C-alpha positions as CSV (number, residue, x, y, z in Angstrom):
1,M,-57.4,-7.2,57.1
2,A,-54.2,-9.1,57.9
3,T,-50.9,-7.4,57.9
4,V,-48.7,-7.6,54.7
5,E,-45.1,-8.6,54.9
6,L,-43.2,-5.9,53.0
7,T,-39.9,-6.8,51.2
8,T,-37.7,-5.1,48.7
9,E,-39.7,-6.9,46.0
10,N,-43.1,-5.5,47.0
11,F,-42.5,-2.4,49.0
12,N,-42.7,0.3,46.3
13,E,-45.8,-1.3,44.8
14,V,-47.6,-1.5,48.1
15,V,-46.5,1.8,49.7
16,G,-46.7,3.8,46.4
17,A,-50.3,2.7,45.7
18,P,-53.2,5.1,46.3
19,G,-54.5,5.0,49.8
20,T,-53.0,4.8,53.3
21,V,-50.3,2.4,54.4
22,L,-49.0,2.0,57.9
23,V,-45.5,0.4,58.1
24,D,-44.1,-1.2,61.2
25,F,-40.3,-1.7,61.1
26,W,-39.5,-4.4,63.6
27,A,-37.3,-7.3,64.6
28,S,-38.0,-10.6,66.4
29,W,-35.4,-9.9,69.1
30,C,-36.9,-6.5,70.0
31,G,-39.0,-6.5,73.1
32,P,-40.9,-3.2,72.4
33,C,-41.6,-4.6,68.8
34,R,-43.1,-7.7,70.3
35,N,-45.3,-5.6,72.6
36,F,-46.4,-3.3,69.8
37,A,-47.3,-6.2,67.4
38,P,-50.7,-7.0,69.0
39,V,-51.7,-3.3,68.9
40,F,-50.7,-3.1,65.2
41,E,-52.5,-6.4,64.4
42,K,-55.7,-5.2,66.2
43,A,-55.7,-1.9,64.3
44,A,-55.2,-3.9,61.1
45,E,-58.4,-5.9,61.8
46,T,-60.3,-2.7,62.7
47,H,-59.3,-0.5,59.7
48,D,-59.9,-2.5,56.5
49,D,-59.4,0.6,54.4
50,I,-55.8,0.8,55.4
51,V,-52.9,-1.5,54.4
52,F,-50.8,-2.5,57.4
53,G,-47.4,-3.6,56.4
54,K,-44.5,-5.0,58.4
55,V,-40.8,-4.8,57.6
56,D,-38.6,-7.3,59.3
57,T,-35.4,-5.2,59.6
58,E,-33.3,-8.3,60.1
59,A,-34.5,-9.9,56.8
60,Q,-34.9,-6.6,54.9
61,V,-31.7,-4.7,55.8
62,E,-31.8,-2.8,52.5
63,L,-35.3,-1.3,53.3
64,A,-34.2,-0.4,56.9
65,Q,-31.1,1.3,55.6
66,A,-33.1,3.2,52.8
67,F,-35.3,4.7,55.5
68,N,-32.5,5.3,58.0
69,I,-34.1,3.1,60.6
70,S,-31.9,3.3,63.6
71,S,-34.4,2.5,66.4
72,I,-37.2,-0.1,66.3
73,P,-40.1,-0.3,66.4
74,T,-40.5,2.6,63.9
75,L,-43.9,3.4,62.6
76,M,-44.3,5.1,59.2
77,A,-47.6,6.4,57.8
78,V,-47.8,6.9,54.1
79,R,-50.8,8.2,52.1
80,D,-50.9,8.3,48.4
81,G,-47.2,7.5,48.3
82,V,-46.3,10.5,50.5
83,V,-44.7,9.8,54.0
84,L,-46.7,11.8,56.5
85,Y,-45.3,10.4,59.7
86,A,-42.2,8.4,60.7
87,Q,-41.2,8.0,64.3
88,P,-39.6,5.3,66.4
89,G,-41.4,4.0,69.5
90,A,-44.2,1.6,70.2
91,L,-47.5,3.4,70.4
92,P,-50.3,2.4,72.7
93,S,-53.6,1.6,71.0
94,A,-55.2,5.0,71.7
95,A,-52.2,6.8,70.3
96,L,-52.3,4.6,67.2
97,E,-56.0,5.3,66.7
98,E,-55.3,9.1,67.1
99,L,-52.5,8.9,64.5
100,I,-54.8,7.0,62.1
101,G,-57.4,9.8,62.5
102,K,-54.9,12.5,61.8
103,V,-53.6,10.7,58.7
104,R,-57.1,10.4,57.4
105,A,-57.8,14.1,58.0
106,V,-54.8,15.3,56.0
107,D,-55.8,17.3,52.9
108,M,-53.6,15.6,50.3
109,D,-54.2,18.3,47.7
110,E,-52.5,20.8,50.1
111,V,-49.6,18.3,50.7
112,R,-49.1,17.8,46.9
113,E,-49.2,21.6,46.4
114,A,-46.6,22.1,49.1
115,I,-44.4,19.4,47.7
116,A,-44.7,21.0,44.2
117,K,-43.7,24.4,45.6
118,E,-40.8,23.0,47.4
119,Q,-39.6,21.1,44.3
120,A,-40.0,24.2,42.2
121,G,-37.9,26.2,44.6
122,Q,-35.2,23.5,44.5
123,D,-35.2,23.5,40.7
124,E,-34.6,27.3,40.7
125,E,-31.6,26.9,43.0
126,A,-30.0,24.2,40.9
């Protein structure tokens, strides 16, 4: 599957949908971003069950600011609307494949339960 350009108009719809989304925050002037692009594209072709989205931080400043992107490339992994991973740095192909495997292995019922407990605790403090 080809990568999807993510913008302020489609970001919530794409990233909030059920399933896994990998988001690459990048810019055209960024050397490491250009080096990571083929790795990201290859993974997109290999894993057709995952949405691979790209955010051009120069064109989508609002999105970059919303996620406090201060270093690019930054890779974010989202599953069922929950951010599971967000780290700056270009990953080599093997590390990206390992990350994809780990994201797939996450028990989302446990994650949702942990989020609910955390939110319940915050509600009690308020």
